[in-house]
N, C-alpha and C positions, 0 to 999 in steps of 0.2 A: 161407227168404226173410226178410230183415230187415224188421221192421215199420217203416213210414214214420214213425210217431209217435216211435219211438226215436231218430230222427235229428234231431228238432227241438231246436234250442238255445234253451231257455227263458230263458237269460240275455240273449238278444237281445230288445230291446223290440219289434221288428217281429213276432217270434213271439208275444209276449204280446198284441199287438193283435188277433190272430186270435180271441181269446176275447171281446173287447168290441166289435168292430165291423169293418166291411169297409174303412174308409178307411185309406189309407196315406200315408206322408210323400212326397208328390210333389215334383218340382223347384220347381213354383210355390209350394208351401207353404214349402219351405226358404228361398226368396228372400224371401217375405213375413215369415217369422220373423227372418231375418237383418237386414232393414231395420226392421221394426216393433218388435222386442224392445228395442233400445237406447232408442227413443223412449218406449216404455211405462215402462221403468225410470226414465228421466229425469222423466217426468210424476209417477210415484209418489213419487219423492224430493222433488220440488218441493212436492207436496201435503203430505208429511210435515213438511218444513221450515216450511210455513205454519201448521201446526196449533199451537194454544196448549194445551199440556198443563197443565191446572189442578191436577191432583193424581195421584199414583201411590199407590194404596192397596196396602199390603203392600211398601213399598220396603225394609223390613228383611228380608223374605223373599227378595227379589231379591238383595240383597247377600250373604246367607248362602249361597244356592245357587250363586252365581257364584264364591264363595270356596272351596267344599268340593270342587268338581270331580267330583261324583258323576253318575251317569247318571239322568236323569229322564224323565218323559213329560208334557210340557206339553199341556194340553187346553183348547180354547175352542170356541165355537159357530161354525158355518160362516158365519153372517151377519157375524161380526166379523173375518173373515180379513184384511182390509186392515190394520187397526190392530194386531191381535195379531201378525201376521207382521213388521210394521215394528218392533214392540217387541222381538221375538225376534231380529231382525237386529241391533239395538243390543246385545243380549246377546252375539251371536256376535262382534261387534267386540271384546268384552272376554274372548274365549276360550271361550265356551260352544260345545260341539260339538253341532250339531243335524243331524237327519236328517228327511226328509219323505217321506211315502207319497203318490205321485202316480199317477193313473190311467194305464195304458199306452196309452190311446186317443190319437189325434191331438190331441184337446182338451187333453190333459195336457202337451203340449209346452211351452207358454208358462210355466206354473208350474214345470215341471221345470227349464227353462233359467234362470229367475230364481233358483231355489234354488241351482243349481250356480254361478251368477255370484256368489253370496254365500259360496261355499266350503262349502256344505252337502252332506251325503250325500243321494242321491235313490234311493228304492226305487219302481220302477214296478210297481204291482200293483192289483188290484181285489178287494175283500172277497168279492164274489159269484163271480167267474170265475177269479181267480188267487190265492185266499186262501192256499192251502198254500205256493205259491211265495213270496208276499209275506211270510208268517210266517217262512219259512226265512231270507229276506234280512234281515228285521227283527232276528231273533235274532243273526245274524252281525254286523251293525253295532253292536248294543247291546253285544256282547262287547268291541268296540273302544272302549267308553266314549262312544258317540254316543247322545244323547237323541233319542227319536222324538217328533216333534210331530204332533198330530192335531186335526182338526176333529171333535169327538166325536159330532156328530149327522150327519156326512156319510157318503157323498157325496150321498145322495138323501133324507135325512130319516127320520122326521118331524123338524120343527124343534124344537130344544131337548130332544131325547130322547137322552140319553147312551147310546152303544152298548156292549153287554156285551163286544164284541170288543176294545174299547180297554182295558177292565179286565183281560181275559185277557192281552193283549199285555204290559201293564205288569207283571203278576204273573210271567209267564214270564221276562221280562227283568230281574226284581228291581229295577224302576225305580219310584220313588215318583211318583204322578200329581200334577201341579201345575195347579190350576184357574186359568184366566185369563179375564178379561172386560173390557169397555170400554163407553164411551158417548160420543156426540157430540151437540152441540146442534143441528147442521145437517148433513144428509146426504141423498144420493140413495139410494133403496131400489129395487132391481130387482124386477120382477114375476115372481118365480120361487119355488120352494118355500121357500127360506131367507130371502126378503126381503133379499138381499145388500146390505150397507150400504157406501156409499162416501162418507165424510165430505167435505163441501165445503171448498174452500180457506178457510183462516183459521177453521175451526171450533174451538170449545172442546172439549177432549178430557179424559176421565178414564180412566185405566188401572187395572186391579186384578189383583193376584196373591195367591192364597191359600196356605195352608200345605200342604206336600207330604203325600201320603197313600200309604203303602206297603201293598201287598196281598201277603201271604205266598205264596210259591211252593207250588203244590199245594192251594190253597184250594178248598173245595167250591163247587158251583154256588150254594148258598144264601148262602155268604159273598160270592162274586163279585157276586151280585145286590144284596146289601146295600151293597157298596162302590159299585156302579154308581149306586144311588139316592142314596147320600151325595154322590158327585161331581156328579150332576145338580143336586142341591140347592145344592151349593157354588158351581157356576158361575152358577146362577140368582141366588143371593144376592149374588154379586159384581157381576153385571150391575145388579141393583136398587140396590146401594150406589153404583155408578158413576153411575147416572141421578140418584139422590138428591143426590149431591155436586154435580152440575151445577146442579140446581135451587137448592141452598143458595147456591152461588157466583154465581148469575145476577146480572148487572149489576155 
């Protein structure tokens, strides 16, 4: 008798949802996303257009990586998702090939659809429940020259703690990690583990991009941990530099 599990198609996101929750994509939810998603995209775009970008720290790094066409692993804090994704979207308009890891749960539908609307690759996976499947898909898209974007302390924190899995992913895919950070002078902060930041309209913004860091394939755990700590310090340093630049330019 054939084992039922052997018949499961794990490439189907509905199958992967079984690992992370019981909710499914109902007709009501489909209608909600169909109507609400365009509105959300419009609001995010209007907000982005209203922001005053005071400075881009590392603009020379950005120009270099956009010109060389290599595969990278951009990393930022979950708190800074709104601004960092908008910046990455602007890179994509200039030819940067990006891929995003999004939870297979129903809650991941909105970010997944936004990413696809930008022309990005989307990998539906969870580090805890579908880690092996997600890593398989990540490796496949990186082979095609797609850079995998990650919120390095996500999806559940702790806040500002760079995950070792991100370093391992970058090493396996031979992709240099790119630290990214930002700051806004006025923002809403959600009361959740990451203090998610939504800059208010017309906020003053500073964006920061650091030097890429390549981790050799087959690195020992000791080396991976050292690289993890380096990247954690690099993202924190860029965040502090962004905040300092806003203070200096105030008024």
